[in-house]
N, C-alpha and C positions, 0 to 999 in steps of 0.2 A: 457706548454702553447705555448711557441715559436715553439716547435716541432710540435704541433697540427696545428698551424697557417701555418707553412711551408708546411705541408702535404695538408692542405686545398687549399693553393695557388697553389701547384703543381697540384692538381686535377683539379682546375679551369683552369689552363693553358692547361692541357691535354685536357679537355673538349673543350676549345676554339679552339685548334688545330683541334680536331675532327670535330667540327661544321664547321670550315673553310674548312676542307678537303671535307666535304659533301655538300658544297654550290653548288647549281645547276648552270651550266654555262648559260650565255646569248647566244642566237642564232640570228645572223643577216644573213638573206638569201636574197641576191641581185640577181634579175632576169632581165637581159636585154631583150629587145624585138627585135627579128629578127637580132641579132648580130651573124655573122658567125664565124666559127672556125678560120678563117684566119684574122679576124678583130682586133685581139690583137697581139701586138708584142711579147708577151710571147709565142705564137704559130706560128707566122709568122714574124720573125725579119725584113723582107723587107717591111712590110706593110707601106703604105704612111703616116699613122697617128700614131704617137707614143702613147702608152698607159702605161706610167711608173707607175702610181698609181695602176691600176688594176694588172699590171704585178707583182707589189710588193707583192701582196697577195700570189702568187706562189713562189716568191723568199724567202719569210719569212714563207712559209708553203708548201702545197702540190699542185702539178699540175697534173691533170689527162688527159691523151692523148686519152683514149677511153671511154669517158663519153657520154651518149646518152640522148636526150630529150624524153619526153613522147610521142610526136607526131611531125608531120612536120608543124603544124599550132598551133595557140595560145590556144584556149579553151581546146581541148583535152589534150594538153601537160600539162596545168595547173591542169587539173583534175587528171592526173597521179601523178603529184607532190603532190597534196593535199591529195589524197586518197590511194596512194600506189598500184594502180591497172593499169596494162598495157592495151593496146587498145583491147585486146581480152576479157577483163572483165569490163572495165570502163563503167560508166553510160553515160558520154559524150565522143563521139568518133570522133566528127567533129566540125567545127566552126558553131555556131548557137547562138540563144539567149535562148536556153534551160537551165533551172536552175538545179543545184544540188537538190536532194531531202532532206527532213529532216533527213532521215535515213542514208545519206551518211556522214560518219564520216571523218573529216579532221584532218590533223596534228595540226592545230590551236586549234581545239576542245580538242584534247587529252592533249596538253600542258596547255591549260587554266584549264582543270580539275586537272592538277598536280601543280597548284599554280602559273603558269606563267601569267604575263600580256602580252596580245597579241595585236599587231598593224600591220596593212597593209596600205601601202601608195604607190599608183600607179594604176595599172590596174588589176581588179579582173577577169571578163570574165566568171564567173560561176553562175551568177544569179543577177537579177536587184532588185530594191527596191520593197517591197511588194510581193516578191516571196519567196518560201522556200529556194532559193539559195542565198538570200541576205547575206552579210558578217556577220551580227550579228547573223545569224542562223547557222554559221559554225565556231564559236569559236573566233571571233575577238571582242575585247573590243573597239578598235579604228580602224577607216578606213577613208581615205581621198583619193579621186581620181576618176577614171573612172569605171563604171560598165560593159559597153559592148565595144566590139572591134571597132565598127564603130565610135562611139563617140570619142574613143581614137586616131583616126586619126588626130584630131585637137588639136594642142598645144596651140592655142589661142581660147578659148571657153568662153561662157557666163555662164557656170555652171560646177560644179563638184558635187560629192556626199560625204557625211560624216556621220559617226555614231554620232548621238546626242541623249542623254538620251536613249541609248540602241536601237536606230532605225536608219536605213540608210535613210537620207533625202537629197533632192537637196539643194545645196547652190549656190547663185548667185555670179558671178565673174565679174570683170572688164576684158573684153576680150582683153585688151592690155597686160595683165600679162601672162608670159610664164608658162604654167602649171607645167613643170618639176621643176622650181624654187620653186613654192608653195608646191609641193609634198615633195621635199627634206627638205625644212624648217620644215614642219610638222613632218617628220621622225626624224630630229635632236632634235626637241622639245620632241618627245616621248622618245628618249634615255635619255635626261636630266631628264625628270620627273620620269623615272623608273630606274635610275642608282643604287638605293639601294636595288633592288629586282630583281629576275630573270625575264627576259623579252624575248619574241620572236618578232623580227622585221622582217616582210616579206616586202621586198621592190621591187615589180615588176614594175620597171620603164618602161616607154613607148619608151625611146630612144634605138636604132636609127630607130624605125619603121617609115615608111612614115605616115604623109606627112613630107617632108624634110624642116623643118623650125627650125631655131635656132636664139637666140638673136644676134644682130649685133656684139657684142664683141667677140663672138666665130666664127662668119663668117669672121671677118676682117683679122685675120692672114692668111687666105687662099685667100686673094684678093691682087692684085697689086695696086700700087698707083692710077692708073686710074679707079679702081673699077672692073676691069676684073679679072676673076678667074685665080689663079696660077695652077689650075688642069685642063688643057686643054687636049683634046677638050671637051667643054661643049655642051650638047644638051638640050636646055630648055625643061622643062616638062610643057605641057599645060593641063589645067583642063579638056578639052574635052576628053582626053584619059581615065581618071578615075574620075568620077564626085565627088567622096567622098574626093578627095585631091585638095588643092589649087595649083595654078601654082608655079613653081620654075624655074627662069631663069638660076640659077647656081647650079644644083643639086650636082655636085661633091664637090664644096666648102661647100655647106650646109651639106652634109653627113659628110665631114671631121670635120666640126664644131660640129656636134652632137656627134661624137666619142670623141672629145676633152671634150665636156660638160659632157658626161658620165664618163670619166676618172676623171674629177674634182669632180663630185658627190661622187665617191668612195673615193677620197682624203679627202673630208669633213667628211665623215663617219669615216674613219680611224683616222683622227686628233681628232675628238671629243671623240672617244673611248679611245684613249691614254690620252687625257687631263683629262678625268674623272677617270683615273686609272682603267679602265675596261679591259685592254689588257689581263691580266692573267685569266679573267673569261669569255671570249667571243670568240666563234667560228664565223668567218665570211666566208660565202660561196658566190661565184660569178659564175653565169652561164648564159645561154641564153635559151629562150623557144623553139627555132628551128633554122634552118639554115638561111642564109642571104636572104633578099627579093629583088625582082626586081620590085618595085612598087613606084609610085610617082616620077619617075626619078632616082631611085637608080640604081647603075651600079656595080653589084658584080664582073663582069669580070674586070673592070678597077681597082677596089680596091683589087682584088685577095681575095675576102671576104671568099671563102671557102678553101683557101690555096691549099693543094694537093688533095682535095676531089672532087668528082664528084657530081653535083646537087646542088640545092638550096631549099629554102622553097617550100613546096608542093611535093617534091620528097622524096622517101624512099631510095635513094642512100645516101651514107655517108654524103654528103654535106647538105642534108636536115635534118638530125637527129643527127649527131655527133656534139657536142658543147663543148665549154671550160668548165672546172670546176677547180676552184682554191679555196683552203680552208686554212685559216690562224687562228691559235690559239697558240700564243707563249707559250712554255713550254708543249704543248700538241701535236702539230703537228710539227715534225722536219723540220727545214728550208731546202728548196731545194729538198724536196721529189718529185720524179716523179713516177707516177704509170701508168702502161700500161694495167692493167687488166680491163675488161669491166664492167661498171655499168650504171644504167639508173635512170631516174627521180623517178620511182616507188620504188627505194631503199632509197630515202631521208627520207621518213617517218620512217621506222624502225631504220634507222641510227640515226636520231635526237632523236627519242624516247630513244635509248640506251644512247646517250650522256647526256641526261637530266634525266635519271632514271624515264622515263615515260613508262607506260605499252603500248606495241605495240599491235594492234588489230590482230586477226586471219583473215584468208580468204583474205589476200593480196598477191600480186605477188612479193613484194620487199624483199630484204635481207639486213641485217645489214653489212655495209662495214666500220665500225669504225676502224678495224685493218688497213685497207688500208690507211685511213686518217692519222692514227697515225704512219705510217711508219713500221708497223709490218707485219708478215706473215698473209695473208688473205686466210685462208683455205676454207671458205665459198664462193663459186663462182656459178654464174648462169650456168646451163648446156646449156642454149641458151636464146636469147632475141627475142621478137616478137612485130611487129607493123602491123596495118592495117589502110587504109585511102581510102576515096572515094570522090574525086572531079575530074570531067571529066572522070576518069576511076578508077576502083577498084584496089588497090595496097596492097600487103602484103610484108613484109620482115622478114627474120629470120637470126640472127647472131649466129653461133655456133663456138666458138673458132675463127679460122682464116677464116672460111667459111661464105659466105653471099649469101643468096638466095633472089631474088626479083621476085615477081609474079605480072604481069600486065594483067588486064582483062578489055579491052575497052568494053563499052556497045554495045551489038549486034555484037561483033567480037570475034575471037578466042583469047584465052589467050596466053601469052608468059611467059616463065620462064628463068631467067638468074642466073648464078652461078659465084661467084668471090672468089678468094683467097686474102683476105685483107693483109696478111703478105707480099705477093709478088706483089700485085697490089692494093695499097690503093686507087688509082683513078678509080677503077672499069672499066678498059678499055678492059679487055679480058674476054669474056664470056666463061666459062668452062663447061657449062651445057651439051653439046653434048658428051664431053669426060668423064664425071663423072655422068652417069645416076643413079647410086646407091646413090650417095650423094644427088642428086636432089630429088629422091624418099624419102629419109630419112628426108630431111628438109621440104618437102611438108607435110609429116605426122606430123611433129612437129607443123607446122602452123595450121593444122586441129585440133589438140588436144589442141591448145592454146586459142581457141575462143569459146565463148558461144553466143547464139543469144542476141542481144542488148536488154536490158530491156526498153530502151527509143526507141519508134518506129521511131523516126527521124533518127536513126542510124542503124536500122535493114535492111540492104541493100539486104538481101536475096541471098547472094552469099556464096557458100561453100568454 
């Protein structure tokens, strides 16, 4: 009898270990808005604003030096992230109010179908209420925040949107409340309420996108005793310049305060995950949707926001599309890992699917880079990466190893093609196209084979 009891106990313990080992990890994906490659001290130690809490993700996990956003502006970049398709195949290829379709499967949908509770808090940008692109139609159980990009310019607003009873609805706000505070509080509540089951938290924060407004307690450290900015020279931003932004008399100080606020938001998420005992079960990703902006008084040159890179938001040079990526998961991601192999937003879907034992869809452009995250040999690599964009002029870019091709086609004018060697010239200062015609021809052919006509007529630009 004793022997049988011991055997039963041993079997139960073994089963318990097996069940524990098979527990699906939580995923927290934090997406900053218009944060440049050089806006973190993890990537740019001389940056004027320290980011110790965000940097900690890389010190205790992995830091990627060649990670790329889905596009150089908001909506298409988020489309690539959610659907696993690059700009040659994505449904949304530019900023607009066009919604995702019902048939566009997202990462959230796949995770929810695999037993995950899914929540999004921040800016969606892929469909408004009562459209096929609304958050509840794309896998989210919970949502609180902004639906479209223009509304998200305002941190003090009289409304946000929330999923209530399975439907996204407008909720009234006291416009003296700072929206980022409300969004972070909702996200932390979501973690607490779902700590005992697998969850996917998508946290697309609006900081540090313009307009440049931040509560006084974050502005104050960047002001002198007389109220003047410590970050001179300041050039006040006037509303007449861009009517969708409010004026800001001290844009340098406000931007610095926003970076500090973003760093504190990450600290709060980290602290809660640790206090709830979720460290060993949680992957935390941190990145940005595109390069740094120059809007609402933002000054990327003053802050060295793109670090050694050329270009900013709306460019397909490295500064417009190369972004930070930090991944932390104690016991799963070796501390201090640095990866230099190139990956992009469309790789996130298959990678998270693999981490969570979720079936990954076919017909996507992304590849699984789990091995790279876990500090192992990553045999699976992209032969090349591709982007296209069309504001003011049509642009394409191809990255193949160390080579980078940029094609520019102004409307009604001849196109230009530029070629750079990123290993020798990360700042894209020396155009090598004339001395390497064979490589230019090869990369132009790759660009041509990477794209199909846009299914959404808003992005069918009619350029080959």
